[in-house]
C-alpha positions as CSV (number, residue, x, y, z in Angstrom):
1,M,34.9,57.9,-7.2
2,A,35.4,54.2,-8.1
3,A,39.2,54.7,-8.0
4,T,39.0,56.2,-4.6
5,A,36.9,53.3,-3.3
6,V,39.4,50.8,-4.7
7,R,42.3,52.6,-3.0
8,Y,40.5,52.6,0.3
9,L,39.7,48.9,0.1
10,R,43.4,48.2,-0.7
11,S,44.6,50.4,2.2
12,V,42.5,48.3,4.7
13,G,43.6,45.0,3.2
14,A,40.2,44.1,1.7
15,P,40.2,42.2,-1.6
16,T,39.0,44.0,-4.7
17,T,37.8,43.0,-8.1
18,A,41.1,44.3,-9.5
19,D,43.0,41.9,-7.3
20,A,41.0,38.9,-8.4
21,P,42.7,36.3,-10.7
22,T,41.6,36.5,-14.3
23,T,41.3,32.7,-14.7
24,A,39.3,30.2,-12.7
25,P,41.2,28.0,-10.2
26,T,42.2,24.7,-11.6
27,G,42.3,21.3,-9.9
28,P,39.6,19.2,-8.2
29,R,37.4,20.9,-5.6
30,P,37.4,19.4,-2.1
31,R,34.8,16.6,-1.7
32,P,31.9,17.4,0.7
33,A,31.8,15.6,4.0
34,L,29.5,12.6,3.6
35,R,27.5,11.5,6.6
36,A,27.6,7.7,7.1
37,V,24.6,5.7,8.1
38,R,24.9,4.8,11.8
39,D,24.4,1.3,13.0
40,D,21.1,2.3,14.8
41,E,19.7,3.6,11.5
42,R,20.2,0.5,9.5
43,A,17.4,-2.0,8.7
44,P,17.3,-3.7,12.1
45,L,16.4,-7.2,11.1
46,D,16.0,-9.8,8.5
47,P,12.7,-10.4,6.7
48,A,12.0,-13.7,8.6
49,A,12.2,-11.9,11.9
50,F,10.1,-9.0,10.6
51,R,7.3,-11.4,9.5
52,S,7.5,-13.4,12.8
53,V,7.1,-10.4,15.0
54,L,4.4,-8.8,12.9
55,G,2.6,-12.1,12.7
56,H,1.5,-11.6,16.3
57,F,-0.9,-9.0,15.2
58,A,-4.2,-10.8,14.4
59,S,-6.1,-9.5,11.5
60,G,-9.3,-10.2,9.6
61,V,-9.2,-11.7,6.1
62,T,-10.8,-10.3,3.0
63,V,-11.0,-11.1,-0.7
64,I,-10.6,-8.1,-3.0
65,T,-12.5,-8.6,-6.3
66,S,-13.0,-6.6,-9.4
67,P,-14.7,-7.1,-12.8
68,G,-12.4,-7.4,-15.7
69,E,-11.4,-9.0,-19.0
70,P,-11.3,-11.8,-19.9
71,G,-12.9,-12.5,-16.5
72,P,-13.1,-11.2,-12.9
73,A,-10.0,-10.7,-10.8
74,G,-9.5,-11.3,-7.1
75,F,-6.9,-11.9,-4.4
76,A,-6.8,-12.7,-0.7
77,C,-5.9,-9.7,1.4
78,Q,-5.2,-9.2,5.2
79,S,-4.0,-5.7,5.0
80,F,-7.4,-4.0,4.8
81,A,-8.7,-1.2,7.1
82,S,-11.3,1.5,7.4
83,L,-9.7,4.9,6.7
84,S,-12.2,7.8,6.9
85,L,-15.8,8.3,7.8
86,D,-16.3,11.6,5.9
87,P,-15.8,11.0,3.1
88,P,-16.2,7.2,3.5
89,L,-12.8,5.7,2.6
90,V,-11.2,2.3,3.1
91,T,-7.7,1.1,2.3
92,F,-5.8,-2.1,1.4
93,M,-2.2,-2.9,0.6
94,V,-1.1,-5.0,-2.3
95,A,2.4,-6.2,-3.4
96,R,3.9,-4.3,-6.3
97,T,4.7,-7.6,-7.9
98,S,1.0,-8.7,-7.8
99,T,-0.3,-9.9,-11.2
100,T,-3.9,-9.3,-10.1
101,W,-3.6,-5.7,-9.1
102,P,-3.0,-4.3,-12.7
103,R,-6.4,-5.8,-13.7
104,I,-8.1,-4.2,-10.7
105,A,-6.4,-0.9,-11.5
106,R,-7.6,-0.9,-15.1
107,A,-11.2,-1.5,-13.8
108,G,-10.9,1.3,-11.3
109,V,-13.3,-0.4,-8.9
110,F,-13.3,-3.2,-6.4
111,C,-15.4,-5.0,-3.8
112,V,-14.0,-5.9,-0.3
113,N,-15.5,-9.3,0.7
114,I,-15.0,-9.8,4.5
115,L,-14.7,-13.5,5.1
116,G,-16.4,-15.5,7.9
117,A,-15.0,-18.1,10.2
118,G,-15.8,-21.1,7.9
119,Q,-14.3,-19.6,4.7
120,G,-10.6,-20.5,5.1
121,E,-10.7,-22.7,2.0
122,L,-12.3,-19.9,0.0
123,C,-9.4,-17.6,1.1
124,R,-6.8,-20.2,0.1
125,G,-8.3,-20.4,-3.4
126,F,-7.8,-16.7,-3.8
127,A,-4.3,-16.7,-2.3
128,V,-2.8,-18.8,-5.1
129,S,-1.2,-17.2,-8.2
130,G,-2.6,-17.9,-11.6
131,G,-5.5,-20.2,-12.6
132,D,-9.2,-19.4,-12.5
133,K,-9.8,-18.4,-8.9
134,F,-13.5,-18.0,-9.5
135,A,-14.0,-21.6,-10.6
136,G,-16.8,-23.1,-8.5
137,V,-17.2,-19.9,-6.5
138,R,-20.7,-18.4,-6.2
139,Y,-20.9,-14.7,-6.6
140,G,-23.2,-11.9,-7.8
141,A,-22.6,-8.3,-8.9
142,A,-22.1,-5.6,-6.2
143,P,-24.7,-2.8,-6.8
144,A,-22.5,0.2,-7.5
145,T,-19.6,-1.1,-9.4
146,G,-20.5,-4.6,-10.6
147,S,-17.5,-6.1,-8.9
148,P,-18.0,-9.7,-7.8
149,R,-19.7,-9.9,-4.4
150,L,-19.0,-13.4,-3.0
151,A,-21.9,-15.5,-1.7
152,D,-22.3,-16.0,2.0
153,V,-19.7,-13.5,3.2
154,P,-20.6,-11.7,6.4
155,A,-20.0,-8.2,4.9
156,W,-19.0,-6.5,1.7
157,I,-17.9,-3.0,0.7
158,D,-18.3,-1.8,-2.9
159,C,-15.7,0.9,-3.9
160,T,-14.1,3.0,-6.6
161,V,-10.4,3.6,-6.6
162,Q,-9.7,7.0,-5.1
163,A,-5.9,7.1,-4.9
164,V,-2.8,4.8,-5.0
165,H,0.4,5.5,-3.1
166,T,3.7,3.8,-3.0
167,G,4.7,2.2,0.3
168,G,8.0,0.3,-0.1
169,D,7.4,-3.0,-1.9
170,H,3.7,-2.5,-1.6
171,L,1.0,-0.1,-3.0
172,I,-1.4,1.6,-0.7
173,V,-4.8,1.7,-2.4
174,V,-7.5,4.1,-1.1
175,G,-11.1,3.3,-2.1
176,R,-14.2,5.5,-1.8
177,V,-17.2,3.5,-0.5
178,E,-20.1,3.6,-2.9
179,A,-22.2,0.8,-1.3
180,L,-21.9,-1.7,1.5
181,G,-23.9,-4.3,3.4
182,T,-24.0,-7.3,5.6
183,D,-25.5,-10.8,5.7
184,P,-26.6,-11.4,9.4
185,A,-26.9,-15.2,8.9
186,A,-23.4,-15.5,7.5
187,A,-22.0,-13.3,10.3
188,E,-23.3,-15.5,13.1
189,D,-20.1,-17.6,13.3
190,G,-17.9,-14.5,13.5
191,P,-15.0,-13.5,11.3
192,L,-12.1,-15.5,9.8
193,L,-8.9,-14.4,11.5
194,F,-5.3,-14.8,10.6
195,H,-2.6,-15.0,13.3
196,R,1.0,-16.3,13.2
197,G,0.5,-17.9,9.8
198,A,-2.7,-19.8,10.5
199,F,-6.5,-19.2,10.4
200,G,-8.5,-18.9,13.6
201,Q,-11.7,-17.6,14.9
202,L,-13.1,-15.8,17.9
203,R,-14.0,-17.9,20.9
204,G,-17.3,-17.3,22.5
């Protein structure tokens, strides 16, 4: 039966196993066609232009703090936002090169301190790298995590770290809100804003 099938395949010109070469073909295989990156798909601009354009987006200013060893950790952060109501989640972004973030990550908790209009100098103190950023800064313990809650901030949000995602040269940190509150007296002057490289405030 098998011989009959082979004879039929040969009669119609179809290749059979018997006709196959006994050794594998030699020589390099043809290279697959590679698709080049088109000009309209390349990074469209240089970093200075990127910062300049995105600087037109005004944002609030926060200080992210966390308990730690040998002392508390904190850094100034513009890239903060609410994320979810149910469950209550917030998010902030931090550079992957940050030396403060590993200390916050080890603690697993943080407090978002939302700064008021008159707290530009406080923000500058937490924007520098190295040194004791908490020197001369009044703060207490946030109720759920013990993270530093800075004095006289209009609002604060006490969180545990829920997830961390990679976003280019930054990390996207998601926090679950454990407690939060406001200081009406501190909020009277409005928020501290950051716009085109400078601090500002809302005009009444």
